[in-house]
C-alpha positions as MATLAB code, in Angstrom:
seq = 'MATKQATKEIGLFEAIQQFCQDKSLDRDLVLGVIRDSLLTAYRKKVGLEAESDDRCQVDFGSDNKNEIIVSVLRDVVEGQTTNPLEISLEEATKLDATASVGSQIRVFEKPQDLSRVLSSQAKQMVFQRLRDMEKELLYQEYKSKEGELTHGYFQRWKKDIMSIDLGKVEGIMLKKDQNPGEKYRQGDRLKAIISRVELRPREPMPVITLSRASGDFVKKLFEMEIPEVYDGIVEIRDVARIPSFRTKVVVTTSKSDVDPVGACVGMKGVRIQAIVRELGNERIDIVLHSEEPSVFISNAISPAKPVEVHVDRKRGDALVIVPDESLSLAIGINGSNVKLVSQLSGFKIDIKTISQYNQELASPEAREKLDRLFNAQQEAWEEAEDSEQGQDGEGDDNDDLTPLSEIPGLTPRIIGLLEAGGVKNVENLLEFSPEELSSISGIGRTTADQILRLLRESIEWVEEG';
ca = [
      71.242  -25.349  -49.105;
      74.044  -26.216  -46.681;
      74.033  -22.621  -45.389;
      70.312  -22.808  -44.661;
      70.772  -26.056  -42.683;
      73.674  -24.584  -40.716;
      71.587  -21.532  -39.807;
      68.740  -23.765  -38.660;
      71.119  -25.902  -36.543;
      72.670  -22.870  -34.901;
      69.142  -21.551  -34.219;
      68.316  -24.831  -32.491;
      71.434  -24.567  -30.324;
      70.668  -20.985  -29.346;
      67.099  -21.937  -28.549;
      68.350  -24.661  -26.229;
      70.699  -22.205  -24.545;
      67.794  -19.794  -24.009;
      65.688  -22.677  -22.706;
      68.506  -23.475  -20.287;
      68.453  -19.915  -18.918;
      64.659  -19.674  -18.711;
      64.314  -22.979  -16.864;
      67.376  -22.491  -14.607;
      68.998  -25.660  -15.948;
      72.714  -26.356  -15.630;
      74.594  -25.643  -18.896;
      76.886  -28.665  -18.659;
      73.940  -30.972  -17.993;
      72.133  -29.592  -21.037;
      75.217  -30.045  -23.229;
      75.448  -33.617  -21.943;
      71.841  -34.205  -22.973;
      72.591  -32.863  -26.484;
      75.659  -35.101  -26.773;
      73.841  -38.241  -25.635;
      70.848  -37.582  -27.906;
      72.972  -37.021  -31.018;
      75.065  -40.069  -30.192;
      71.996  -42.278  -29.828;
      70.462  -40.996  -33.074;
      73.704  -41.416  -35.023;
      74.265  -44.939  -33.717;
      70.844  -45.878  -35.006;
      71.724  -44.406  -38.394;
      74.914  -46.433  -38.818;
      73.420  -49.574  -37.310;
      75.185  -49.623  -33.937;
      72.879  -50.636  -31.084;
      75.419  -51.330  -28.321;
      75.960  -48.235  -26.166;
      79.399  -49.461  -25.162;
      80.683  -49.291  -28.753;
      82.925  -46.225  -29.026;
      83.031  -46.095  -32.830;
      80.735  -43.034  -32.631;
      81.662  -39.871  -30.764;
      80.049  -36.450  -30.286;
      82.246  -33.501  -29.365;
      81.884  -29.748  -28.987;
      84.360  -27.418  -30.640;
      87.015  -26.272  -28.204;
      87.037  -22.683  -29.400;
      83.367  -22.272  -30.190;
      80.808  -24.098  -28.098;
      78.237  -23.654  -30.872;
      80.179  -26.139  -33.029;
      78.948  -29.716  -32.617;
      81.027  -32.439  -34.288;
      79.928  -36.035  -34.796;
      82.500  -38.668  -35.775;
      82.510  -42.378  -36.599;
      85.432  -44.809  -36.889;
      85.205  -46.509  -40.304;
      87.039  -49.514  -41.794;
      89.021  -48.817  -45.013;
      88.050  -51.304  -47.773;
      88.873  -51.813  -51.424;
      86.266  -50.445  -53.854;
      82.965  -48.686  -53.187;
      80.750  -49.675  -50.202;
      77.271  -48.846  -48.869;
      78.032  -49.902  -45.300;
      78.081  -46.754  -43.083;
      80.855  -48.323  -41.012;
      83.109  -48.716  -44.061;
      84.855  -46.267  -46.406;
      86.540  -46.859  -49.743;
      90.288  -46.505  -49.996;
      89.838  -43.700  -52.511;
      87.674  -41.633  -50.099;
      89.909  -42.472  -47.150;
      93.090  -41.215  -48.809;
      91.391  -37.865  -49.410;
      91.027  -37.513  -45.667;
      94.300  -39.190  -44.673;
      97.042  -39.886  -47.186;
      98.469  -42.665  -45.014;
      95.226  -44.677  -45.032;
      95.440  -48.267  -46.323;
      93.077  -51.192  -46.787;
      92.388  -52.880  -43.428;
      93.135  -49.765  -41.387;
      90.563  -47.518  -39.656;
      89.951  -43.824  -40.072;
      87.745  -41.464  -38.070;
      85.360  -39.462  -40.220;
      84.047  -36.160  -38.804;
      80.706  -34.578  -39.662;
      78.714  -31.569  -38.460;
      75.058  -31.897  -37.491;
      74.035  -29.614  -40.366;
      75.729  -32.044  -42.767;
      73.682  -34.959  -41.469;
      70.433  -36.088  -43.013;
      67.209  -34.235  -42.209;
      65.743  -37.396  -40.608;
      68.684  -37.754  -38.227;
      68.534  -34.063  -37.326;
      64.809  -34.303  -36.605;
      65.271  -37.395  -34.417;
      68.048  -35.715  -32.470;
      65.935  -32.608  -31.877;
      63.052  -34.663  -30.541;
      65.327  -36.596  -28.223;
      67.032  -33.426  -26.982;
      63.787  -31.654  -26.130;
      62.262  -34.765  -24.574;
      65.302  -35.233  -22.341;
      65.280  -31.564  -21.406;
      61.584  -31.718  -20.524;
      62.219  -34.784  -18.372;
      65.103  -32.992  -16.688;
      62.976  -29.917  -16.000;
      60.161  -32.108  -14.668;
      62.510  -33.893  -12.256;
      64.120  -30.662  -11.040;
      60.727  -29.031  -10.430;
      59.540  -32.131   -8.610;
      62.563  -32.106   -6.294;
      62.156  -28.372   -5.647;
      58.459  -28.468   -4.743;
      58.590  -31.851   -2.996;
      60.907  -30.260   -0.437;
      58.239  -27.570    0.125;
      55.374  -29.937    0.999;
      53.498  -28.561    4.005;
      54.787  -25.029    3.444;
      52.795  -21.904    2.709;
      53.007  -20.473   -0.800;
      51.164  -17.921   -2.900;
      50.013  -17.850   -6.491;
      47.575  -16.269   -8.905;
      44.230  -17.692   -9.903;
      44.192  -18.700  -13.572;
      41.042  -20.601  -14.480;
      38.434  -23.160  -13.466;
      38.581  -26.706  -14.833;
      35.172  -27.966  -13.786;
      35.460  -27.828   -9.951;
      39.258  -27.633   -9.945;
      41.126  -24.344   -9.583;
      44.299  -23.752  -11.594;
      46.866  -21.612   -9.743;
      49.948  -20.009  -11.338;
      52.923  -20.589   -8.987;
      55.492  -18.996  -11.293;
      57.517  -21.923  -12.605;
      54.596  -24.330  -12.708;
      50.822  -24.443  -12.219;
      49.234  -25.937   -9.125;
      45.719  -27.312   -8.723;
      43.208  -26.996   -5.911;
      40.542  -29.688   -5.717;
      37.033  -28.882   -4.543;
      37.610  -30.547   -1.144;
      40.649  -28.292   -0.611;
      38.796  -25.046   -1.364;
      37.043  -22.749    1.093;
      33.324  -22.908    0.268;
      31.955  -19.556   -0.839;
      35.258  -18.027   -1.973;
      35.131  -16.442   -5.430;
      38.123  -15.538   -7.576;
      38.774  -13.652  -10.777;
      41.694  -14.263  -13.107;
      44.862  -12.759  -11.656;
      43.620  -12.679   -8.035;
      46.433  -13.417   -5.567;
      45.856  -16.100   -2.948;
      47.732  -18.052   -0.289;
      47.616  -21.835    0.047;
      49.570  -24.716    1.524;
      51.384  -27.240   -0.687;
      49.679  -30.408    0.479;
      51.005  -32.925   -2.059;
      53.554  -33.116   -4.916;
      53.642  -36.133   -7.214;
      54.952  -37.300  -10.589;
      52.433  -38.772  -13.011;
      53.568  -40.539  -16.204;
      51.118  -38.781  -18.528;
      51.595  -35.320  -17.074;
      54.378  -33.143  -18.561;
      55.009  -31.388  -15.237;
      54.767  -32.407  -11.542;
      51.223  -32.337  -10.147;
      51.188  -29.881   -7.220;
      48.053  -30.023   -5.091;
      47.266  -26.978   -2.963;
      44.846  -26.550   -0.065;
      43.113  -23.706    1.751;
      40.733  -25.957    3.690;
      43.139  -27.946    5.863;
      44.020  -27.320    9.488;
      47.689  -27.160    8.471;
      46.906  -24.104    6.339;
      45.565  -22.298    9.416;
      48.601  -23.399   11.417;
      50.957  -21.903    8.814;
      48.993  -18.634    8.853;
      49.497  -18.476   12.623;
      53.231  -19.057   12.187;
      53.361  -16.232    9.641;
      51.335  -13.692   11.636;
      52.296  -14.491   15.246;
      55.997  -14.288   16.228;
      55.535  -16.366   19.400;
      54.180  -19.272   17.333;
      56.955  -18.953   14.760;
      59.622  -18.899   17.498;
      58.088  -21.890   19.308;
      57.217  -19.966   22.472;
      53.533  -20.745   21.850;
      52.858  -24.248   20.551;
      49.829  -25.162   18.435;
      48.804  -28.593   19.746;
      45.895  -29.233   17.400;
      43.601  -27.610   14.855;
      40.009  -28.612   14.068;
      38.221  -26.920   11.238;
      34.992  -26.736    9.263;
      36.035  -24.451    6.362;
      34.113  -21.161    6.079;
      32.273  -21.835    9.377;
      34.572  -22.196   12.374;
      38.098  -23.178   13.359;
      39.388  -24.079   16.809;
      43.114  -23.794   17.478;
      44.526  -25.470   20.607;
      47.524  -23.643   22.059;
      49.867  -24.081   24.999;
      53.204  -22.793   26.262;
      55.938  -23.945   28.606;
      56.647  -20.385   29.795;
      54.672  -19.305   32.861;
      54.917  -15.611   31.990;
      53.323  -16.022   28.536;
      49.585  -16.043   27.887;
      49.254  -18.255   24.763;
      45.683  -17.182   24.048;
      46.460  -13.482   24.418;
      49.578  -13.813   22.261;
      47.506  -15.277   19.421;
      44.684  -12.741   19.710;
      46.940   -9.691   20.009;
      46.151   -6.200   21.215;
      42.491   -5.504   20.428;
      42.467   -8.627   18.251;
      44.849   -7.187   15.667;
      46.824  -10.401   15.116;
      43.892  -12.761   14.819;
      41.994  -10.378   12.528;
      44.666  -10.686    9.832;
      44.094  -14.459    9.794;
      40.313  -14.076    9.920;
      40.408  -11.834    6.827;
      42.571  -14.342    4.954;
      39.975  -17.039    5.732;
      37.051  -14.917    4.535;
      35.841  -13.874    8.020;
      35.738  -17.457    9.280;
      35.242  -17.610   13.062;
      38.422  -18.661   14.947;
      38.431  -19.800   18.592;
      41.733  -19.978   20.477;
      41.547  -22.850   23.004;
      43.911  -23.222   25.962;
      45.135  -26.811   26.194;
      44.690  -28.872   29.368;
      45.540  -32.497   30.182;
      42.362  -32.734   32.259;
      39.525  -33.618   29.814;
      36.795  -31.784   31.721;
      38.850  -28.579   31.825;
      39.855  -28.901   28.172;
      36.259  -29.457   27.029;
      35.170  -26.474   29.125;
      37.776  -24.339   27.321;
      36.987  -25.747   23.888;
      33.198  -25.252   24.053;
      33.782  -21.481   23.766;
      32.065  -19.103   23.100;
      29.637  -20.843   25.474;
      30.641  -20.897   29.146;
      29.605  -24.230   30.706;
      28.462  -24.517   34.302;
      29.716  -28.093   34.665;
      31.493  -30.727   32.587;
      31.424  -34.430   33.470;
      33.536  -36.954   31.558;
      33.650  -40.732   31.402;
      37.161  -41.631   30.241;
      36.375  -45.316   29.848;
      33.362  -44.863   27.576;
      34.584  -41.662   25.947;
      31.412  -39.728   26.828;
      31.124  -36.207   28.203;
      28.162  -34.275   29.592;
      28.340  -30.483   29.290;
      25.850  -28.398   31.270;
      25.354  -24.827   30.043;
      23.040  -21.949   31.018;
      19.676  -22.093   29.247;
      20.462  -19.030   27.138;
      23.814  -20.488   25.948;
      22.536  -23.681   24.333;
      22.674  -22.361   20.756;
      26.184  -20.968   21.315;
      27.399  -24.318   22.630;
      25.941  -26.277   19.713;
      26.876  -23.795   16.968;
      25.482  -23.382   13.437;
      24.544  -26.822   12.108;
      26.226  -28.316   15.181;
      29.632  -26.984   14.081;
      30.822  -25.971   17.559;
      30.075  -29.256   19.314;
      31.478  -31.248   16.342;
      34.807  -29.468   16.596;
      34.971  -29.926   20.378;
      34.291  -33.632   19.954;
      36.982  -33.850   17.275;
      39.577  -32.119   19.454;
      38.808  -33.925   22.718;
      37.989  -37.381   21.373;
      34.855  -37.493   23.556;
      31.251  -37.847   22.460;
      29.672  -34.624   23.709;
      26.155  -34.395   25.134;
      25.038  -30.816   25.854;
      22.222  -30.032   28.274;
      20.901  -26.847   29.792;
      20.615  -26.370   33.555;
      16.837  -26.786   33.290;
      17.177  -30.046   31.358;
      19.753  -31.358   33.814;
      17.643  -30.520   36.898;
      14.627  -32.129   35.275;
      16.599  -35.296   34.612;
      17.790  -35.409   38.226;
      14.140  -35.317   39.333;
      13.142  -38.180   36.989;
      14.009  -41.779   38.023;
      14.180  -42.865   34.374;
      16.532  -40.011   33.482;
      18.681  -40.692   36.558;
      18.994  -44.307   35.461;
      20.111  -43.102   32.017;
      22.724  -40.829   33.589;
      23.874  -43.706   35.782;
      24.407  -45.869   32.714;
      26.279  -43.039   31.014;
      28.823  -42.779   33.826;
      28.715  -46.368   35.057;
      32.157  -47.162   33.673;
      33.708  -44.262   35.583;
      32.063  -45.348   38.806;
      33.260  -48.935   38.358;
      36.811  -47.724   37.780;
      36.707  -45.709   40.994;
      35.291  -48.665   42.939;
      37.986  -50.970   41.609;
      40.681  -48.475   42.601;
      39.125  -48.079   46.068;
      38.854  -51.848   46.596;
      42.482  -52.239   45.609;
      43.501  -49.504   48.050;
      41.521  -51.027   50.881;
      42.985  -54.454   50.144;
      46.497  -53.066   50.417;
      45.796  -51.169   53.641;
      43.787  -53.936   55.297;
      40.924  -51.530   55.907;
      37.268  -51.513   55.026;
      35.232  -52.225   58.146;
      36.018  -49.128   60.213;
      32.991  -47.138   59.059;
      30.240  -49.670   59.829;
      28.691  -47.345   62.449;
      28.438  -44.408   60.036;
      25.531  -43.705   57.683;
      26.272  -44.637   54.048;
      25.553  -42.073   51.346;
      23.091  -44.462   49.727;
      20.681  -43.721   52.595;
      19.991  -40.281   51.122;
      16.860  -40.611   48.906;
      17.390  -39.380   45.348;
      21.202  -39.544   45.473;
      22.190  -41.588   42.415;
      25.016  -44.172   42.347;
      26.903  -41.922   39.966;
      26.852  -38.999   42.404;
      27.771  -41.326   45.255;
      30.751  -42.544   43.238;
      31.874  -38.959   42.607;
      31.545  -38.091   46.298;
      33.433  -41.169   47.488;
      36.192  -40.530   44.967;
      36.472  -37.019   46.420;
      36.851  -38.322   49.985;
      33.187  -38.071   51.144;
      32.570  -41.614   52.399;
      29.362  -41.176   54.429;
      26.573  -38.792   55.424;
      28.503  -37.593   58.443;
      31.367  -36.481   56.167;
      28.941  -34.796   53.803;
      27.476  -32.650   56.587;
      30.922  -31.047   57.047;
      31.169  -29.827   53.436;
      30.163  -26.354   52.262;
      28.757  -25.830   48.706;
      32.092  -24.383   47.603;
      34.093  -27.339   48.946;
      31.656  -29.803   47.438;
      31.751  -28.185   43.984;
      35.560  -28.383   43.974;
      35.406  -32.196   43.869;
      36.280  -33.531   40.400;
      33.122  -34.166   38.373;
      30.871  -32.129   40.697;
      30.094  -28.546   39.795;
      28.131  -25.930   41.680;
      24.762  -27.003   40.243;
      25.265  -30.625   41.283;
      26.601  -29.560   44.687;
      23.438  -27.526   45.327;
      21.289  -30.517   44.292;
      23.202  -32.839   46.655;
      22.822  -30.472   49.618;
      19.123  -29.971   48.816;
      18.571  -33.757   48.920;
      20.590  -33.898   52.143;
      18.448  -31.190   53.791;
      15.229  -32.889   52.725;
      16.342  -36.188   54.241;
      18.263  -34.974   57.298;
      15.423  -35.687   59.730;
      14.982  -39.174   58.310;
      18.709  -39.804   58.637;
      18.796  -38.660   62.251;
      15.869  -40.919   63.181;
      17.693  -43.870   61.574;
];
C-alpha cells in the first residue's frame, strides 16, 4: 500500500515538473509553491494556524529533488497522547535515544506517509497556486502588448463572439470589434490588434480582447507594410474608419523630399493593396494633412475633387462645392465619405453642387441662409479689422471711395471675404483679375466669377453714382 502511495506522489511531482516546462514557469517558484501548500495543509492537520510558528517545516531532499520531507517539532511527554504536537517518551526514544520528558524532538515524514486527506488538500492547493501564477504571468505578458498587432487562429463562435487561439491563451473578439461580412472557418489565420487585457475573478485565464475594426488596427498594418511609417519618416496623424466600407488615413512628413501619400500607396499601389486585401477589399483613402481647414477638407473629401471649400471656424461649419457629376462620390455610400471627413476635420460638412450653389446665390432667401452660416466668420474678421484700425488711428481715409455694399447681389458674407483679402471698395475690386480674386482665402474660382459678373452688371450704375 505504501509503495502505491509513493508511486502516486512521485507521479504528482513529475506532473508538476512537466506543467512547469509546458507553461514556462520558473522551477524554483514552483517548488516554493509546493512547499508553501504542503506547509499550510500540514499546519491545519496538527492544529497550527499561525504562519509564524516554525514547528512545521517542508524541505526537499538535497540529493534527490523528488524527495519531499515534512517535519514537525513535538513535545516529549510521559505516556500515550493523541495530540499531534506531542509524542510519547517511548516513541521518542526510538527516534532519538537521548530524548527525555519535557524535551522536543523533530519528527520527519514523507508526503506519501501522510493521510490521504492531507495529500488531497495539498494537491488542490498546489494546482490552484500554480494556476494563479500562470494567470498572473500571462496577464503581465499580454498587458505589455496592448495596442500591438498579433495573429491567431479562429477556433469557434460563442453567439456573436469569436474565439481566437493565440498559442498560450485564447482571445475573444466582440461583435463591435469584428469586420462586418468577414467569414471564418476553424483554423483560419487572422491578424488583430490587442485592444484590452484584463483579469476577471471568475475567469481562469486573463481576458484578452482583440479588434479588427479599430483605426489603430489599420495604423499597425501601415507600420508593418510601409517602412517609412515604421521608421517615423511618414507620420500617421489620424485614422477614421467605417469597417468594411471606407477608411481615411491622414499622413504627413517633416522631410521635404518625401511624398507621404506616394510612400503609402507604393509603386502601382503595391503597398496599399496588401493592406486592402487584409481588410477584405475595404476602400482606403490616403489624406495629406494640412493645418488650414479648407485645404485639409479639400484633401479629405477624396475621391471627389471640390471646386471650393468655405469654412466657419467659430461655428464649426464647412461648405464644400463639387462638380455636379461628383456629388455621389463626395457623399459616399450611405454617407460614409462625408461622415469620415467630418470626423477627421471636426467640421459639420454641407456638400453642394455648382448648380445648387449658383441657384442659392440667385435666391435672396438662400443668400440669407448662407449669410447666417458664415456670419460668425464675418464678425470675427470685422472685430479684427476694427481692432487694427483702432491701433493705427485710421478708418476715415476711404470715405470718397465706393463701398462694396453698393454692388447689388453681393452678400455680406462675400463682402467680408473680400475685405479680409484686402479688397476694401469697388475701385479696388476693378483692379483684380479672376485668378487674383480666386486666390483670396474662402473665395474659389466659381465665387470669383459670380462676383465679377455682379460687378459687370452694376458697373454703369456705380459710375453714375
